[in-house]
C-alpha positions in Angstrom: 37.2 25.0 169.1 34.9 28.0 168.2 36.2 29.8 171.2 39.7 29.4 170.6 39.2 30.4 166.7 37.1 33.8 168.3 40.6 34.3 170.4 42.3 33.7 167.1 40.5 36.5 165.0 40.6 39.1 168.3 44.1 38.8 168.6 44.7 39.1 164.9 42.4 42.2 164.5 44.6 43.9 167.5 47.8 43.1 165.3 46.3 45.0 162.4 44.7 47.6 164.4 48.0 48.4 166.2 49.9 48.2 162.5 47.6 50.5 160.9 47.9 52.7 164.0 51.5 52.7 163.3 51.7 53.1 159.8 49.0 56.3 160.1 51.2 58.0 162.9 54.3 57.4 160.2 52.6 59.0 157.3 51.8 61.8 159.8 55.2 62.1 160.2 56.3 62.2 156.6 53.3 64.8 155.7 54.9 67.0 158.8 58.3 66.5 157.6 57.0 68.0 154.2 55.8 71.0 156.0 59.1 71.7 157.2 62.0 70.1 154.1 61.7 68.5 151.0 63.8 65.8 149.1 66.1 67.8 147.5 67.6 71.2 149.4 70.2 73.8 148.5 73.2 74.2 150.8 75.3 77.5 151.1 78.1 78.2 154.2 80.3 80.7 155.0 83.0 80.9 157.8 86.7 79.7 158.5 89.2 77.3 157.9 92.3 76.4 160.1 94.8 73.7 159.1 96.4 71.1 161.4 99.9 70.5 160.0 103.7 70.4 160.3 104.2 74.6 161.1 103.3 76.0 164.1 100.8 78.9 164.6 98.0 78.0 162.5 95.7 80.9 161.2 91.7 81.0 160.8 90.9 82.1 157.3 88.1 82.5 155.0 85.6 79.6 153.7 82.8 79.6 151.8 80.4 76.6 150.0 77.6 75.5 148.4 76.4 71.9 147.6 73.1 69.8 146.6 71.7 67.4 148.7 68.7 64.5 148.5 66.9 62.8 150.8 66.4 59.2 150.3 63.6 59.1 153.7 63.4 61.7 156.5 66.5 60.6 157.8 69.1 59.7 155.4 70.3 61.9 152.7 73.5 62.3 150.5 75.1 65.3 148.6 77.6 67.0 147.0 79.5 70.1 147.5 81.9 72.4 146.6 84.2 74.3 148.7 86.5 77.0 149.0 88.5 77.7 151.5 92.1 79.2 152.8 94.8 77.4 155.0 97.4 79.8 156.7 100.2 79.9 159.3 101.2 83.4 160.5 104.3 84.8 158.3 105.1 81.9 156.7 102.3 80.5 154.5 98.7 81.4 153.3 97.3 79.1 150.6 94.2 78.9 148.7 92.5 75.7 148.6 89.2 74.0 147.1 87.5 70.6 147.8 84.9 68.6 145.8 83.1 66.8 148.5 80.6 63.5 148.2 78.7 62.6 151.6 75.8 60.4 153.2 74.2 61.9 156.3 71.3 62.0 158.1 68.9 64.5 159.9 68.5 63.2 163.5 65.1 64.9 164.2 63.7 65.3 160.9 59.9 66.2 162.3 61.0 69.2 164.2 62.1 72.6 163.6 65.0 71.8 165.3 67.4 69.0 164.3 71.0 67.8 164.7 72.9 66.2 162.1 75.9 64.3 160.7 77.9 63.4 157.7 80.8 61.5 156.5 82.3 60.9 153.5 84.9 61.4 150.9 86.5 64.2 148.6 89.2 65.5 146.5 91.5 68.3 148.0 92.9 71.1 145.2 95.7 74.0 145.2 94.6 76.8 143.1 95.4 76.0 139.5 95.4 72.2 140.7 99.0 72.1 141.9 98.7 69.9 144.5 95.8 67.2 144.9 94.9 65.1 147.0 91.7 62.5 148.0 90.4 63.4 151.4 88.2 61.5 154.0 85.8 64.1 155.8 83.1 64.1 159.0 81.3 66.2 160.7 77.9 67.7 162.3 75.9 70.4 163.3 72.1 71.7 163.8 69.7 73.3 162.0 66.5 75.3 162.6 63.8 75.6 160.2 63.1 79.3 160.2 60.2 78.6 157.8 58.7 76.2 155.5 61.8 75.2 153.2 64.5 77.1 154.7 66.4 76.7 157.3 69.5 78.0 159.1 72.9 75.6 160.0 76.0 75.6 162.0 78.4 72.8 161.3 81.6 72.0 161.7 83.8 69.5 159.8 87.4 67.8 160.0 89.3 66.9 156.9 91.9 64.5 156.2 94.0 64.6 153.3 95.9 61.8 152.4 98.3 64.1 151.4 101.4 65.8 153.6 102.0 68.7 151.4 99.2 71.2 152.1 101.4 73.4 154.5 104.2 72.9 151.9 106.2 70.5 154.2 106.8 67.3 154.2 107.5 66.4 158.0 105.9 64.1 160.4 104.7 60.6 160.6 100.8 61.1 159.4 99.2 63.5 156.5 97.6 66.8 157.0 94.6 67.4 158.2 92.0 70.7 158.5 88.7 72.1 160.0 86.1 73.9 158.9 83.1 75.7 160.7 80.4 77.7 158.6 76.9 79.4 159.3 74.9 78.5 156.5 71.2 77.8 154.7 69.9 75.3 153.4 66.7 75.8 151.1 64.4 72.5 150.3 62.0 72.2 147.3 60.4 69.0 146.6 57.5 66.3 147.7 54.5 68.2 147.4 53.3 65.4 145.4 54.3 62.8 147.8 52.7 65.5 150.4 49.4 65.2 148.6 49.5 61.4 148.4 49.8 61.1 152.0 46.9 63.8 152.7 44.8 61.9 150.4 45.0 58.8 152.1 44.1 60.1 155.9 40.9 60.2 157.0 39.3 63.8 157.0 36.9 65.5 159.0 35.1 66.0 156.0 34.9 62.3 154.3 33.9 61.2 158.3 30.7 63.3 158.8 30.3 62.4 154.9 30.0 58.8 155.5 27.8 59.0 158.9 25.3 61.1 157.6 25.0 58.6 154.8 24.4 55.7 156.9 
């Protein structure tokens, strides 16, 4: 009976030590996340947009945008953005548009300087002066590199499906109009210092360990 009791105690201690080690590792990773990024980020980007509509010879036109995202965990975030761009077809059509987007995204490698990311969501599309409007769906992804603490550069692209066949001024075909955007941008991260300090305060340090040894 006593032997079985000791076996149970040893198994429980082993599980506790394993769980504690996993917890400490997770806390260390979270600390690394705050060394590189933060809970919040302002986003800026510039690039090109191209339509995929009912007219031939689409052209790449200027695009720029900005937004804000909030990390709920190192991996998961939600963001809103405003984007301004033109959609054009050679010698036929050139129209300015804007979109207001909401996305849910994932940073796939948040504890490293280099990380791919993906996102998807919905938005509202409008031509200049809101003459033509439509809801839309979008999705995309890219890669980010942290050049210094809290500052990342990114290369990204998205695909936009407008719930309208009038973006190019022509109603034709069996599907609604779509367009692509490609951009180079910056992420400026901030927030999370209090969380990082709390994490570090809970981690054993060499100084604290030495004090315990000396006290004994």
